[in-house]
C-alpha positions in Angstrom: -1.9 -2.7 -12.4 -4.7 -2.6 -14.9 -2.4 -3.7 -17.8 -1.7 -6.8 -15.7 -5.5 -7.3 -15.3 -5.2 -6.7 -11.6 -8.1 -4.6 -10.3 -7.3 -3.4 -6.8 -10.0 -3.3 -4.1 -8.8 0.1 -3.0 -5.9 2.5 -3.6 -5.0 5.2 -1.1 -2.5 8.0 -1.5 -1.0 9.5 1.6 1.2 12.6 1.4 4.2 13.1 3.6 2.4 15.0 6.4 -0.3 12.3 6.6 2.3 9.5 6.8 4.3 11.4 9.5 1.1 12.1 11.5 -0.1 8.5 11.3 3.3 7.2 12.5 3.5 9.7 15.3 0.0 8.8 16.4 1.0 5.1 16.4 4.2 6.0 18.2 6.1 4.1 15.4 9.4 5.1 13.7 9.2 5.8 10.0 11.2 3.1 8.1 12.3 5.8 5.6 12.2 9.3 7.2 12.7 11.0 3.9 9.5 9.5 2.5 7.6 11.9 0.2 4.4 9.9 0.0 2.9 6.4 0.4 0.6 4.5 -1.9 -1.5 1.8 -0.2 -3.0 -0.8 -2.5 -5.5 -3.5 -1.3 -6.3 -6.6 -3.4 -9.0 -9.2 -3.0 -9.0 -12.8 -4.0 -10.7 -16.1 -3.6 -7.6 -17.8 -2.3 -4.4 -16.9 -0.4 -2.4 -17.9 -3.5 -4.4 -15.5 -5.7 -3.9 -12.6 -3.3 -0.2 -13.3 -3.0 0.1 -13.5 -6.8 -1.6 -10.1 -7.2 0.5 -8.6 -4.5 3.7 -9.8 -6.1 2.6 -8.5 -9.5 2.0 -5.0 -8.0 5.3 -4.9 -6.1 
């Protein structure tokens, strides 16, 4: 991300137990039950196009 000059607003790491607990609390099904962890990245921008461009660069 930083090599692409994208500075995320926040980055959160969730281990497997945290992900499973959150989905259970929300009564949602995990899209990938074998998930080992989840990385959540938030980006900011001055326009929708900028946010989408940063999102696409990260993904």
